[in-house]
C-alpha positions, 0 to 999 in steps of 0.5 A: 482506466488511469491508475486502476481508479474505478469509475462510477456508472454515472461517470464520477471517479471513485476516489477522494483526496484531502488537500492536493490533487493526486498524481492522476488528476482525477477524483474529488478534492476536499479542502477539509478532511471528512468528519465521519466514515459516511462523509468519506465514502460519499465524497469518494463515490463509494456508497454502492453495496455488494451482494452474494448471488447463488451460482447455477450450472448446466442448461437446467440452471441447477444451484451449484451447492455452496458456491456464490458470486460476489456482485456489485449491486449498482453495476449488476442492475445495469447488466454490466460484465464488471459487476461480478467480482469473484467466486466465494464459498457459502461461509464468505461474508461480504463487507460493505464499504461503510462498515469497513470505513467505520473502523477509523471513526473512533480515532477520528472522533478522538482527533488521533487521526483524520481521513486522508484519502479513499477510493476503489480500484478495478471497478471496485474489486479493491477498496481502500481508506487511508487515515493520517495520524496526527503525530509525525516524526523526524529521522534527522532534523527537517526530514519528516516522516508522515504516519498513515494507517491504510485499511484495504479490503477486496470484494473478490474473495481473495483477501482479508480486511487489513489495517497496516502502518504505512509511512511516507517521507514528506520531502519526496512522497516515497511510500517507505515501508510495507503496504500490506503483507509483511509485518504486524497488521490487523487482519479480519477474515470475511466471516460472520464474526468479522463485524464483532472483530472490527468493533473489538479491534483495539488489541490489533490496532495497538500492534499496528501502532507499535509497529510505527514506533519500531519503524521509526527506530529502524529509520533512525538507526539507518541514518546512523550508518555511513556507507562507502561504495563497496558496502553500498554495492553489497546492499544493492546486491541483496536488494536486487539479487542476480537472477536464477539461471534459466534454460531460456538464454534471452529471458535470463539476459533480460532479467540480468539487464533489468537487475543492472538497471535497477542497481544503477538507478538506485545508485544515482538516487542514493547520491542525488535522490530527493532529500538525500543531499541533506545534512545527516542523510547524505552518504548514509544507509538511510539515503541508500534505502530511500534511493531504492524506494524512490526508484521502486515507487517512481521508476519500476512502474511509471506513475502514468501506468494503470498498475502504478498504485497497485504496484506501489502498495501490493505488487513489484514495487512493494516487494522491492521495498520490503527487501530494501527495508529488511536488508537495511535493518540487518546492516544497521543492527549488525553494523556490517559495513566498513565505514562504521557509524556516524 
């Protein structure tokens, strides 16, 4: 399954993208952005629903008290194994895709944002919708950062509904900072009160939008710090620390070799990464951070790999980017580098 993108029982790929064909060449491409949540989920083939089914045990098929399975209804009716997403408790409340997507409708109506993409991964276990905010920002002249809000929720009982600010550097499509687990986000647990909380989301959304302003300030601070070779190497040692010694000598050597490869690739991209030769970018902490991010997004996991998007938003690539951002912010705020500021 290319890139984990889910496929509908009728054969259609469960994803919609506005404007350009995505990296995997799959899904529905729209020339115009969807006007409503209903339009978005229809275009992404996400109109299916989930349900909670009682679990049974033993040959007597006795009800298992308080334990249920979350199933995808269209696959369940067809008897597919992939229909069962996970096991949950009695208190768990399923969230339908249409209800999750409607979180953005008020912003769409006010023309503060527009739907950019939506889709499902791993047979529908994880569903996302991304909305582009109308106002972008520049770190330095002509180095534009697009601002997005990413809503994601899982139907397998393993996570809350979350909305997170996710910037993307336009020149190279680097997903710059934090997909989901770090920093302010709006989170709603799968309980009976979640629908009311989603409708009263203004306070939580305000915190997420405030994060976008803090990230903008942090990026501009990074661009104001120049690095020499010594300070850059110190930065990479923080982002890619030496592995912890292991009793398994071969495993330890593999880990050390992987750390060295990550550092070397990031150094090449600091000097020659997309957009890093621009005036005001070259030789800065901003270029160093983007070199790490470009490697994390496109080098750690291949874009041809089925786990690519999962890695960029949730997995190893994301964790590297989080360390890179935190380390860069620390340097920018303390000016702990020999060359000084621009």
